[in-house]
N, C-alpha and C positions, 0 to 999 in steps of 0.2 A: 567617364562615368564615376570613377573613384573621386575625382576632383569635385564633382557635384555633391557627392555624399559628404565630403569634408566641409564644403561650404555650408551645407545644411546643418551639420553639427556645430560649426562655428556660429551660425546664425542663432542657434538655440542658446549659445553662451552669451552673445552680445545683446540680443533683443531685450532680456530683462533689465540690463543696465540702462539701455536707452529709454525704457518705459518709465523709469523713475524721474527722468528729467535731464536736460542737458548739463546742468551744473554738476549733478552727482555723476553722470556718465563721464564727464570730462575729468573729474577727480579720479575715477576708477582707471582712466587711461593713462594717468601719470606714471612714467617709468619708475621702476623700483631702484633704490640705491644699489650700488655695486656690491655692498656687503649684505644685502637683504637675502632672506631665504629664497631659493629657486622656486619658480612657479612652472617648472617644466612639466610636460606631460607627453606620453607616447601612446599610440593606439595601433591596433592591428585590424585589418579588414580582409575579407575573402575576395580575391579577384575572380573574374568570370571564368578563368581557366583552372580554378581550383588551387592556385598558388596563393600566397599571402602577401599583403602590402603593409609595410611598417612605416609609420611617420610620426614625427615629434615636433613640438613647438615649445618655445620658452627657454631654450638652452642659450648659453653664451654664443654670440656670433663668431663665425670663423674659427671654431674649435672642433676637435674630434670627439665623437662619442663611440663607444663600443657596444654592440648589441650581441646578445647570446641567447641561444635556444636551440632548436633543431638545426638552424643555420646561424653562423656567427661571423662577425667581421667588424670593421671600423669604417665610419663614414664621417665626412666633415659637415658641419652645419653651415648654412648660408649666413650672410651678414645679419639677418633678422633672428637667427637662432633656430632655424627649422632644418629638418632633414626629411628625406622621402626615399624609400627603397621598395622596389617591387620584385615579384618573382621569387619570393622566399618559400622555403619549406617550413612547416610547423606554424602553430598559431600562438605560441606562448614565447614571449621575449622579455628579457631584462636589458635595460639600457643604462650604461654607466658613463659618466663624464671622465675625461682623461685625467682630471685632477683628483678623482675619487670622492668628491664631495656630494655628488648626486647619483643615486641608484634607484631606478624606477622599474616596477613591474608594469608592463604595458597592458592597457585595457583593450579587450576585444570589442569591436564595434559591430553590432548586428543591425542589419537594415531589413525592413519588411518589404 
């Protein structure tokens, strides 16, 4: 169910780019240069059991990020720069990259 919510949120981000036309959408999909500013984002959702689910996208692939809040720890990103952790306590988290260049306060996702 959480995966469905994430896909719905991602659709809202991708659909406007596709609406302007394939040429512009293709340009928006071009990967950023390695030295470009990070487009990383992290989000928190409530799970059905009352725990929290933390996930992020846009980080460097195969690196570690540290999350802190009521629960804290370190998790590795996959090759595409994503991470996904469930069963956490607390709804407010800050995520930092291991190199210290990116520090994000995660956004709470509310579903109707």
